[in-house]
N, C-alpha and C positions, 0 to 999 in steps of 0.2 A: 119272265123266266119260264113260266108254265108252258108258254108257246114253244120254246126251244126244247123243253123236255118232251113235248108231244112229237117233235121231229124224230126222236129216236125211240119212240114207244115200242115199235116193232123192229127188232134187229134182224132184218133180212139184208145185211150188208155183205158186200163182196167187192173185190178189186178186179179190175180189168186192166191189162196193159194195152194201151193204145198203140196199134202197130205203127212203127216208124221204120223207114227203110234201113237205117243204120243198125237197128236192133236185130233185124232178121239176117243181116249180112254176116256170113261167117268170115273170120279172118284167115286169109290163105297163108300157108307157110312161106311162100315166096314174097309176100307183101310186107317187107320189113318197115317201110315208111308208114304203111297203114297200121301196122301193129303198134308202132311207136306213138301214134296219135289216138289210139283206142283208149277208152275210159270205161271203168266199171262203176255203175251207179247202184249203190245198195239203198233200197227204199223200204222204210218201216212205217206203215200206216197203222194208226190205232185210235180207238175211241176210249176216252178216259171218263170215269165217273168220280165225282168229288175231287177232280183235279189230279188224282193219283192212281186210283184203282183202274187197271186195264181190263176192260170188259170185252174187247175185241181187238185182234191184231193180225196183220198180214205182212210178210217180208217178201221182197222181190229183189233179184239181182239182174241188172240189164247192162248190155254193152251199148256204147254210143261213141261218137267222135265230137270234137269241139264244134259247136254251132248247130248240132242236131238234137232236137228235143226228145225227151222220154216222158210219156204221159201215164198218169194214174187216174183211175176213176173209182170213186167210192159212192155206192148207191144204197139208199135206204128206202123205207116205205114212202116217204114224202120229201126226200132230199137227194140231190145229185151234186157231187163235188168232183170237178174235173181239174186236174193240175198238170201243167207241163213244166218240166225242169230242163233248161238248156244250159249246159256247161260251156264256157268259153275259156280256152287256154290262151293267155296273152303274155307278152313279155313284161308288161308293167303290173302284172298280178292277175290271177284267175278270178273269174266271176261266175255266179250262177244266176241266171234269169229265171224267176218263178212267176208263172202266169196261172191265176186261179179263176175259176168260174163256178158259181153256186146257183142252183135252182132249188127254191123251197116252196112247197105247196102248202098253203094254209087255208082252212075252210072259209074263214071270213075275208081273206084278202085275195085269194087265188094264187097264182104262181108269181113269186118274186125272184128277180135275177140280180146277182151281184158279181162284179169282176174286179180283179186286182192284178197288178204287175209290180214286181220288186226286183231290183238288182242287188245281189248280196256278194260281198267279197268272199272268196272261197279258198281254203287251204286244203290240199289233198289229205284225206284221212280224218278231217275234222267234221263232225256232224253239223248240219244246218237244219234248224227247226222251222217248220212252216205250220201256222195255225190258220186253216182256211176260214174258220168262223171267228177269228180273232183270238186273242189270248186273255180275255177277261176272266177273272176269277168267278164271275157270276154265271158263266155258261156251264150248264151241267146237263147231260154229258157234253164233252168237247171232242173235237177231232184234232189230232196231231200227226204230222207227217215229218219223219226224220230222214234226211238224205245225206249219204256220205259218198264222195267221189274220189276214186283212186285211179292212177294210171293202170293200164292193163297189165303191165309187167310187174306191178307191186301189189297185186290183189291178195286178199286174205284167203285162207282155205275155204271160207264160207262162199266164196265166189267161184267155186269149182264147177258150177254149171256152165261157165263160159268156155267154149271150145276154141282152141287155137287153130 
């Protein structure tokens, strides 16, 4: 556990949004089919101490369409976490594919790499929690990423950054 604590000893954390073509594409006023398929992804990344106390947090609102990923990158002094969220809107139920990659630099081991992929059933407006380092109670501090997906036309006032 001391090793994981050392991972976050210096909090030079920040989030980058990985450019994806659908995120940068503005919805045209004449593209009604395009607007109907657009999604707003609200992403809240945070670092928790003792499993409860938020010691760092960042919120982002991004637009995408079904099948196009939105990425988040959390960078610390000796850890990099890259996560891609890909929403799929299907007739038999919506899903969110979550792909995570982690690089951890440890003095005695060098750089260690971990990867994961999960498919999660998704309901619009319901938060999905992702724990890139796992959800063990023994991890302190821990990283938690919460994502909520909504159709573009049902967005909350917090998603006002999205331009029609």
